[in-house]
C-alpha positions, 0 to 999 in steps of 0.5 A, spaced: 500 500 500 502 506 498 504 511 504 500 516 502 493 512 502 495 509 509 491 511 515 497 514 519 498 519 513 490 521 513 490 522 520 496 526 521 495 531 527 490 526 530 492 523 537 489 517 537 488 516 529 481 514 530 482 508 535 479 512 541 482 515 547 483 509 552 485 503 548 488 507 542 489 500 539 494 498 543 494 491 546 488 489 551 486 496 553 479 497 554 478 489 555 481 488 562 487 485 560 490 479 557 487 472 557 484 470 564 487 477 567 482 480 572 478 473 574 479 474 581 477 482 581 474 486 575 471 480 572 469 476 578 461 477 576 463 474 569 466 468 572 459 467 576 455 468 571 458 464 565 461 459 570 468 459 567 473 454 569 479 457 571 485 453 573 484 447 569 489 445 564 491 439 560 487 434 556 481 431 557 480 424 556 477 421 550 473 416 553 472 417 561 468 411 562 470 406 567 470 399 566 468 394 571 472 388 570 472 381 574 477 375 573 475 368 572 477 366 579 473 371 582 467 369 578 467 362 580 468 364 588 462 368 588 458 363 584 455 360 590 452 367 593 450 369 586 446 363 585 443 364 592 441 371 590 438 369 584 442 372 579 444 365 575 440 360 572 441 353 569 442 352 562 442 345 560 448 342 564 451 349 564 450 355 569 448 361 566 451 368 568 449 375 566 455 379 568 452 386 565 446 385 570 451 384 576 454 390 573 461 388 570 463 390 563 469 385 562 471 378 563 479 377 565 482 370 564 486 370 571 484 363 575 481 356 573 474 354 571 472 348 574 465 347 571 462 349 565 459 356 564 455 360 560 457 367 560 454 373 557 458 379 558 460 385 553 467 384 553 472 378 554 479 377 553 482 371 549 485 368 555 478 368 558 474 365 552 479 359 551 479 357 559 471 357 559 471 353 552 476 348 555 471 347 561 465 346 556 462 353 557 461 358 552 461 366 552 456 370 549 458 377 546 453 382 544 453 383 536 456 390 534 451 395 533 450 396 525 453 403 523 447 408 521 447 409 513 448 416 511 445 418 504 
């Protein structure tokens, strides 16, 4: 841009060059400071009004859902109490346990299986699945939801 057409040339003799008397187009004047400045003093009403979260930094987890897991040995130890509570049912020569109904989302493979079990669970490790199948049982995983077709 040619110097003769710049705003500074047109406004020679004007103190603020059209930017006002307080801010004067300098940094963060008339805004109360840079960034989070003043959140304990002159911006406190905005903190209350808009619920600003001051001081929280870093990343937020993508999947904050907590998984409840249970090992095979814990399941076999609690099998008697679960049957007394009515949370198991016989399925042929197997005992059927719905871990989702009890509150568990994943079955882990630590421990031994002494009897055939039919377990309904959302997730299961390969080790747990092989131990259950070797004992004559089976694991039922829910079918994955079909992706919605966008057209």
